[in-house]
N, C-alpha and C positions, 0 to 999 in steps of 0.2 A: 900324138898322144890322145888316148880315149878321153872323152869329156868327163867320165865318171871312173872312180877307182874303188874297187871292192877290197876288203881286208877281213881277216878273222878266220879264214878257212884253214884246213889242215887235216891231220890224221887223228881220229878220236875213236874211242871204244863205244860200242853200242850201249845205249842207256845213258850216255852222258849228254851234256848240254853245250851249246855253242852260240855265240853271237856274231853275226856278220854285220859289217858296217859298210856304208857307201858314202863317199864324199866327192864333191866336184874336184876335178884335177887342176882347175885354175880359171877356166873361163866362167864368166858371169852369165846366168840365165834365170828365167822365171819359169818354174815348172808348175803344171796344173795337177799332175799326178806322178807319183813315183812307185815303182814296183820291183819285185824280185821274180826272176825266172830261173829255171834250172834245166840242165841238159846232161843226162847220163850217157855213157858210151853206147853208140848205136841207136840212140833214141832221139826223138824230136825234142826241141826245147819246149818246156811247158811252164805255164803260169803257176806261181806259188802264192804271192800275196801282193797287195798294193794299198796305197793310202791316197785319198784325194785331199789336197791341201785345203780346199775351200771350207770343208766341214769336218775334216779329220775322219772321214768315213773310211773304214778298213774293209777290204775285200779279200777273201781267202779261197784257195782251191779246195775242192771237196776232200782231197786226200789229207789235208792238214789236220783235221779232226782235233783241234785244240792244242796241238803240240807246237805250233808256230805263232809268233807274235810279231807283227810289223809295227814299227813306231818311228816317230820323228827323231832325228838327231838333234843335238844342241844348236847346230848352225844351220843356216839356210840351205835347202836342197841336200840335206843329209838324211840318211835313212838307215835304220837298223832292222835286223831280223834275228829274233831269238828263237832257237830251236831246242826243244826239250825232248828227252827220251829218244835220242837219235837211233835210227835203224840202218842196217846195211843198205837198204833200198833208198835211203836218203843220199847216198853217195852220188855226187854229180858236180859239175861246174855250175856255180851259182852266179847269175848275172843281175846287176842292178840296171834299171832303166828309168828314164825321165821323159814324160810327155809334156810338150810345150804348147801345143795348140789348144784353142778354146774347147774343142770337143774331145780332147785326149782322155778326159775323165769319164766319157760316156761308156766306153768299152775297155775298161782297164785290164781285162784278161787277155786282150789281143795284142800281139807283138806290134801290129801296125799302128797302135795308139801311141807308141813311144818313138821319140826322135833321137835321144842320146842313150848310149849303152856303154857299160864298162867292159873290160876284157875278161872279167870273170875271176872267181876264186874257187879253187878246188876244195871240195869237202869229201873226205874218205872216211867211212865208218867201218871199222873192223868188228867182226862178230866174236 
């Protein structure tokens, strides 16, 4: 079983909002940074947003442009992603990831900074 589990995806209309959540599947760990990535069909997986636990600093991809908000969940190692004004080009599989190493937070936009991944949740935005 993947160490992280994403939820909240589905089929929505353009212009609507959605909140994705990420929770540990059961194993205990201490993460330094957690983030969201997404992968559209035929495309490479790309960074979306991340948060460093030490100082709650958030990092966003340029394309986010204020529509996405990453935040802590209520429990340890949980993460949310709120997306407003969804567009068809936001359609993708969204993955949650956790970085456990002391330097994981140095480059939060890189996949190599993360040690645990979820299996992803599909988001489909209809026009």
